[in-house]
C-alpha positions in Angstrom: -75.3 40.5 -107.2 -74.0 43.3 -104.8 -74.6 47.1 -105.0 -71.8 49.2 -106.2 -72.2 52.4 -103.9 -69.6 54.5 -105.8 -71.5 53.9 -109.0 -74.9 54.5 -107.3 -73.6 58.0 -105.9 -72.2 58.9 -109.2 -75.6 58.0 -111.1 -77.4 60.3 -108.5 -74.9 63.1 -109.2 -75.5 62.8 -113.0 -79.3 62.7 -112.2 -78.9 66.0 -110.3 -77.0 67.4 -113.2 -79.9 66.2 -115.5 -82.6 67.7 -113.5 -80.8 71.2 -113.6 -80.4 71.1 -117.3 -84.1 69.9 -117.7 -85.1 73.2 -116.0 -82.8 75.3 -117.8 -83.4 74.2 -121.5 -87.1 75.1 -121.4 -86.3 78.3 -119.9 -83.6 79.1 -122.5 -86.1 78.0 -125.3 -88.9 80.2 -123.9 -86.6 83.2 -123.6 -85.4 82.7 -127.3 -89.1 82.4 -128.5 -90.0 85.4 -126.5 -87.5 87.5 -128.4 -87.9 86.7 -131.7 -86.9 90.0 -133.1 -83.6 90.3 -131.0 -80.2 89.9 -132.9 -79.3 86.9 -130.5 -82.5 84.9 -131.3 -80.8 82.2 -133.4 -77.7 81.6 -131.0 -80.1 81.5 -127.8 -82.3 79.2 -129.8 -79.5 76.7 -130.7 -78.3 77.0 -127.2 -81.7 75.9 -125.8 -82.0 73.1 -128.4 -78.5 71.9 -127.4 -79.4 71.9 -123.8 -82.6 69.9 -124.4 -80.6 67.3 -126.3 -77.9 67.2 -123.5 -80.6 66.7 -120.9 -81.9 63.6 -122.8 -78.7 62.2 -123.1 -77.7 62.8 -119.7 -80.8 61.3 -118.5 -80.2 58.0 -120.5 -76.6 58.1 -119.2 -77.4 58.6 -115.6 -80.0 55.8 -115.6 -77.4 53.4 -117.2 -75.0 54.2 -114.4 -77.5 53.6 -111.8 -78.6 50.4 -113.4 -75.0 49.3 -113.6 -74.6 50.2 -109.8 -77.5 48.3 -108.8 -77.3 45.1 -111.0 -73.8 44.6 -112.0 -71.7 41.8 -110.7 -68.8 43.1 -108.5 -65.5 41.4 -109.5 
């Protein structure tokens, strides 16, 4: 059981993207709810929700990559 350095680095990169989107999603949602009377309320709200879903998906994917890098069998 050897550690695959390339997969671990790839997983850490994906975690960095995930953290960025995790901060971006609440900010976009806050801006949407702060400006409910604005014409772009619905598009910004949808964008914030999509960012939140993307952050959750990327979180699971990056953890999966890290686990494969740490615990997979090297061929």
